[in-house]
Backbone as a chain_set.jsonl record, in Angstrom:
{"seq": "MFAVDIKEESDELVRINVFADPADGRPSQTIQVFSFLVSADGKRRSPRFEAFLVACGIRERCDDTREIEGRYFATRNGGRGADDFGSLALAIG", "coords": {"N": [[69.031, 109.73, 108.74], [67.063, 108.039, 111.029], [66.444, 105.718, 112.415], [67.124, 102.198, 112.78], [66.162, 98.955, 112.011], [66.32, 95.524, 112.714], [65.675, 92.361, 111.441], [65.462, 88.873, 111.719], [65.671, 86.641, 109.051], [64.877, 83.809, 106.948], [67.192, 81.128, 106.12], [69.716, 81.961, 107.165], [69.84, 84.737, 106.835], [69.595, 88.274, 107.317], [67.378, 90.958, 107.618], [67.782, 94.33, 107.155], [66.261, 97.209, 107.99], [66.159, 100.542, 107.219], [65.246, 103.653, 108.381], [64.403, 106.793, 107.192], [64.25, 110.353, 107.192], [63.368, 112.972, 104.927], [65.905, 115.301, 104.083], [65.531, 117.807, 103.131], [63.459, 119.145, 104.253], [60.923, 119.454, 103.202], [57.467, 119.347, 103.609], [55.851, 117.71, 102.091], [57.15, 115.404, 101.611], [57.58, 112.034, 102.703], [58.42, 109.711, 105.321], [60.999, 107.489, 104.479], [61.688, 104.051, 103.872], [64.32, 101.9, 103.691], [65.244, 98.743, 102.66], [67.476, 96.078, 103.244], [69.112, 93.004, 102.556], [71.309, 90.939, 104.276], [73.951, 88.62, 105.108], [73.739, 86.677, 108.112], [76.102, 86.745, 109.563], [77.211, 89.004, 108.585], [79.079, 89.042, 106.588], [78.438, 88.606, 103.919], [77.212, 90.877, 101.715], [75.057, 92.872, 99.784], [75.819, 94.649, 96.705], [74.276, 96.935, 96.633], [73.749, 97.5, 99.357], [76.367, 97.952, 100.183], [76.929, 100.26, 98.668], [75.123, 101.997, 99.871], [76.231, 102.177, 102.488], [78.699, 103.411, 101.911], [77.736, 105.824, 100.889], [76.823, 106.899, 103.223], [79.143, 107.516, 104.452], [80.627, 105.497, 105.579], [83.361, 103.682, 105.239], [84.866, 101.413, 105.769], [84.321, 98.738, 107.784], [81.139, 97.9, 109.225], [80.211, 97.282, 112.194], [78.21, 97.612, 113.987], [74.906, 98.558, 113.936], [74.197, 100.948, 115.044], [76.08, 102.716, 114.265], [75.165, 103.671, 111.889], [72.896, 105.207, 112.333], [71.727, 108.568, 112.398], [73.252, 109.521, 110.339], [73.727, 111.065, 107.09], [72.6, 110.876, 103.694], [72.324, 110.785, 100.11], [69.787, 110.056, 97.713], [68.261, 108.622, 94.814], [65.572, 107.657, 92.66], [64.253, 106.147, 94.575], [66.162, 104.603, 95.799], [66.583, 102.126, 94.6], [68.665, 100.758, 93.284], [72.251, 100.05, 93.397], [73.615, 102.198, 92.261], [72.016, 104.29, 92.898], [72.523, 105.521, 95.294], [74.28, 108.039, 97.056], [76.701, 110.369, 98.424], [75.639, 112.99, 100.597], [76.943, 115.37, 100.186], [77.583, 115.291, 97.462], [75.055, 115.544, 96.364], [74.289, 118.082, 97.096], [76.246, 119.686, 95.979]], "CA": [[68.467, 108.491, 109.142], [66.749, 108.157, 112.444], [66.266, 104.423, 113.075], [67.486, 100.978, 112.068], [65.473, 97.789, 112.571], [66.903, 94.285, 112.2], [64.788, 91.19, 111.559], [66.036, 87.632, 111.205], [64.927, 85.996, 107.974], [65.268, 82.412, 106.799], [68.447, 80.825, 105.421], [70.827, 82.718, 107.739], [69.823, 86.108, 106.339], [69.058, 89.302, 108.196], [66.852, 92.122, 106.906], [68.045, 95.598, 107.822], [65.383, 98.284, 107.539], [66.663, 101.849, 107.61], [64.186, 104.651, 108.31], [65.026, 108.096, 106.949], [63.458, 111.545, 106.896], [64.009, 113.812, 103.904], [66.708, 116.367, 104.691], [65.216, 119.118, 102.57], [62.436, 119.769, 105.076], [59.637, 119.621, 102.517], [56.434, 118.579, 104.305], [55.18, 116.762, 101.2], [57.914, 114.164, 101.626], [57.271, 111.151, 103.818], [59.504, 108.847, 105.783], [61.35, 106.422, 103.558], [62.26, 102.856, 104.467], [65.208, 101.177, 102.777], [65.466, 97.387, 103.158], [68.65, 95.391, 102.727], [69.35, 91.657, 103.07], [72.72, 90.6, 104.464], [74.11, 87.359, 105.828], [73.662, 86.857, 109.558], [77.427, 87.076, 110.076], [77.579, 90.293, 108.025], [80.161, 88.925, 105.605], [77.868, 88.721, 102.569], [76.353, 92.046, 101.603], [74.798, 93.216, 98.389], [76.435, 95.906, 96.236], [73.364, 98.029, 96.995], [74.004, 97.835, 100.758], [77.713, 98.537, 100.214], [76.806, 101.622, 98.153], [74.442, 102.75, 100.916], [77.19, 102.456, 103.555], [79.653, 104.407, 101.404], [77.006, 107.093, 100.816], [76.716, 107.392, 104.599], [80.474, 107.84, 104.949], [81.245, 104.328, 106.209], [84.252, 103.148, 104.206], [85.411, 100.11, 106.161], [83.325, 97.812, 108.311], [80.063, 98.417, 110.071], [79.964, 96.196, 113.138], [77.084, 97.945, 114.842], [73.995, 99.406, 113.166], [74.122, 102.279, 115.655], [76.995, 103.568, 113.505], [74.428, 104.189, 110.743], [71.899, 106.193, 112.766], [72.144, 109.958, 112.45], [74.046, 109.893, 109.166], [72.986, 111.609, 105.953], [72.958, 110.352, 102.38], [71.438, 111.204, 99.026], [69.274, 108.93, 96.94], [67.342, 108.889, 93.709], [64.817, 106.463, 92.246], [63.857, 105.362, 95.736], [67.257, 103.752, 96.259], [66.371, 100.755, 94.089], [69.909, 100.122, 92.851], [73.482, 100.527, 94.029], [73.973, 103.501, 91.693], [71.054, 105.294, 93.341], [72.954, 106.084, 96.572], [75.466, 108.889, 96.997], [76.875, 111.19, 99.621], [74.827, 114.212, 100.596], [77.787, 116.417, 99.609], [77.432, 115.24, 96.015], [73.709, 116.008, 96.013], [74.218, 119.526, 97.329], [77.222, 120.354, 95.114]], "C": [[68.194, 108.546, 110.631], [66.552, 106.823, 113.144], [66.688, 103.289, 112.147], [66.811, 99.82, 112.785], [66.059, 96.54, 111.915], [65.95, 93.128, 112.48], [65.507, 89.977, 110.994], [65.101, 87.042, 110.171], [65.351, 84.529, 107.927], [66.627, 82.309, 106.116], [69.612, 81.699, 105.865], [70.957, 84.128, 107.165], [69.2, 87.028, 107.375], [68.571, 90.445, 107.321], [67.123, 93.355, 107.756], [67.14, 96.641, 107.186], [65.911, 99.592, 108.108], [65.554, 102.868, 107.371], [64.82, 106.029, 108.211], [63.973, 109.162, 106.683], [64.136, 112.296, 105.765], [64.726, 114.979, 104.573], [66.343, 117.75, 104.183], [64.095, 119.83, 103.319], [61.096, 119.976, 104.402], [58.583, 118.751, 103.187], [55.739, 117.563, 103.406], [55.902, 115.417, 101.16], [57.544, 113.34, 102.856], [58.511, 110.359, 104.202], [59.745, 107.755, 104.752], [61.963, 105.27, 104.333], [63.066, 102.143, 103.396], [65.503, 99.821, 103.399], [66.651, 96.75, 102.452], [68.717, 93.999, 103.34], [70.851, 91.426, 103.139], [72.788, 89.25, 105.171], [74.135, 87.648, 107.324], [75.015, 87.223, 110.16], [77.954, 88.398, 109.516], [78.654, 90.24, 106.951], [79.668, 89.024, 104.167], [76.901, 89.888, 102.557], [76.208, 92.383, 100.132], [75.553, 94.484, 97.994], [75.576, 97.121, 96.583], [73.603, 98.465, 98.441], [75.393, 98.459, 100.911], [77.672, 99.992, 99.75], [76.119, 102.524, 99.177], [75.422, 103.13, 102.026], [78.201, 103.518, 103.125], [78.991, 105.782, 101.323], [76.867, 107.731, 102.196], [78.073, 107.747, 105.2], [81.17, 106.704, 105.664], [82.063, 103.616, 105.139], [84.745, 101.739, 104.527], [84.275, 99.178, 106.571], [82.249, 98.555, 109.088], [79.668, 97.274, 110.99], [78.721, 96.41, 113.988], [76.172, 98.904, 114.073], [73.809, 100.781, 113.796], [75.074, 103.254, 114.976], [76.268, 104.247, 112.338], [73.487, 105.319, 111.157], [72.499, 107.592, 112.84], [72.968, 110.416, 111.264], [73.125, 110.387, 108.053], [73.489, 110.971, 104.669], [71.975, 110.901, 101.372], [70.977, 109.966, 98.273], [68.398, 109.446, 95.807], [66.641, 107.578, 93.395], [64.444, 105.56, 93.416], [64.928, 104.413, 96.238], [67.147, 102.318, 95.782], [67.654, 100.027, 93.716], [71.112, 100.718, 93.544], [73.868, 101.91, 93.527], [73.056, 104.627, 92.161], [71.413, 105.935, 94.679], [74.213, 106.911, 96.367], [75.568, 109.712, 98.262], [76.011, 112.445, 99.486], [75.634, 115.365, 100.012], [77.672, 116.448, 98.093], [76.08, 115.783, 95.57], [73.594, 117.517, 96.142], [75.084, 120.278, 96.328], [76.852, 120.417, 93.688]], "O": [[69.013, 109.047, 111.401], [66.497, 106.793, 114.373], [66.622, 103.394, 110.922], [66.875, 99.711, 114.009], [66.268, 96.508, 110.703], [65.483, 92.944, 113.604], [66.094, 90.044, 109.914], [63.893, 86.953, 110.385], [66.105, 84.072, 108.785], [67.145, 83.298, 105.595], [70.411, 82.133, 105.036], [72.066, 84.646, 107.027], [68.386, 86.609, 108.198], [69.262, 90.858, 106.39], [66.742, 93.416, 108.925], [67.241, 96.921, 105.992], [66.088, 99.734, 109.318], [64.99, 102.933, 106.279], [65.664, 106.398, 109.028], [62.953, 108.912, 106.043], [65.361, 112.262, 105.653], [64.209, 115.574, 105.519], [66.79, 118.755, 104.735], [63.812, 120.996, 103.046], [60.213, 120.614, 104.976], [58.777, 117.543, 103.323], [55.099, 116.64, 103.91], [55.335, 114.413, 100.729], [57.235, 113.887, 103.914], [59.513, 110.35, 103.487], [58.801, 107.17, 104.22], [62.667, 105.475, 105.323], [62.551, 101.823, 102.324], [65.961, 99.749, 104.54], [66.812, 96.864, 101.237], [68.413, 93.829, 104.521], [71.575, 91.687, 102.178], [71.806, 88.796, 105.758], [74.51, 88.741, 107.746], [75.071, 87.936, 111.162], [79.019, 88.863, 109.921], [79.093, 91.279, 106.459], [80.403, 89.479, 103.291], [75.906, 89.9, 103.282], [77.132, 92.197, 99.341], [75.888, 95.301, 98.852], [76.101, 98.213, 96.803], [73.655, 99.661, 98.725], [75.568, 99.397, 101.69], [78.3, 100.859, 100.358], [76.494, 103.686, 99.331], [75.445, 104.282, 102.46], [78.52, 104.422, 103.897], [79.615, 106.791, 101.651], [76.802, 108.954, 102.32], [78.145, 108.225, 106.333], [82.204, 106.918, 106.297], [81.499, 103.01, 104.229], [85.012, 100.959, 103.613], [83.382, 98.879, 105.778], [82.44, 99.684, 109.539], [78.885, 96.403, 110.611], [78.24, 95.48, 114.635], [76.626, 99.951, 113.61], [73.308, 101.693, 113.137], [74.91, 104.469, 115.088], [76.714, 105.287, 111.855], [73.304, 106.28, 110.41], [73.632, 107.775, 113.287], [73.347, 111.585, 111.191], [71.916, 110.157, 108.073], [74.651, 110.577, 104.567], [70.92, 111.421, 101.736], [71.685, 108.961, 98.205], [67.873, 110.559, 95.852], [67.081, 106.512, 93.826], [64.335, 104.344, 93.258], [64.637, 103.51, 97.022], [67.569, 101.395, 96.478], [67.721, 98.803, 93.821], [71.017, 101.758, 94.197], [74.398, 102.716, 94.292], [73.299, 105.793, 91.85], [70.684, 106.806, 95.156], [75.101, 106.534, 95.602], [74.641, 109.751, 99.071], [75.704, 112.887, 98.379], [75.055, 116.26, 99.396], [77.665, 117.525, 97.499], [75.976, 116.411, 94.516], [72.875, 118.156, 95.374], [74.722, 121.365, 95.877], [77.605, 120.958, 92.878]]}, "num_chains": 1, "name": "protein.A"}
């Protein structure tokens, strides 16, 4: 992952956009953007976002999105569901 963008939405929600390059180096792959909605205070998060954080190796809290940048994760099906995220170690093994 190389960048994280945060946008305030309505109803005390925040959209977190995560920008990632494919790690396999294939030129046919393009940058992927994963969007997540969380509460502005960060206390309400979807199971999909929780699965994404775990796939990145973040087990506890994430108080700063800079903790996410530079991490690796595996995904399938475009990361549409919580079950579509996993650690890169699982994808390689």
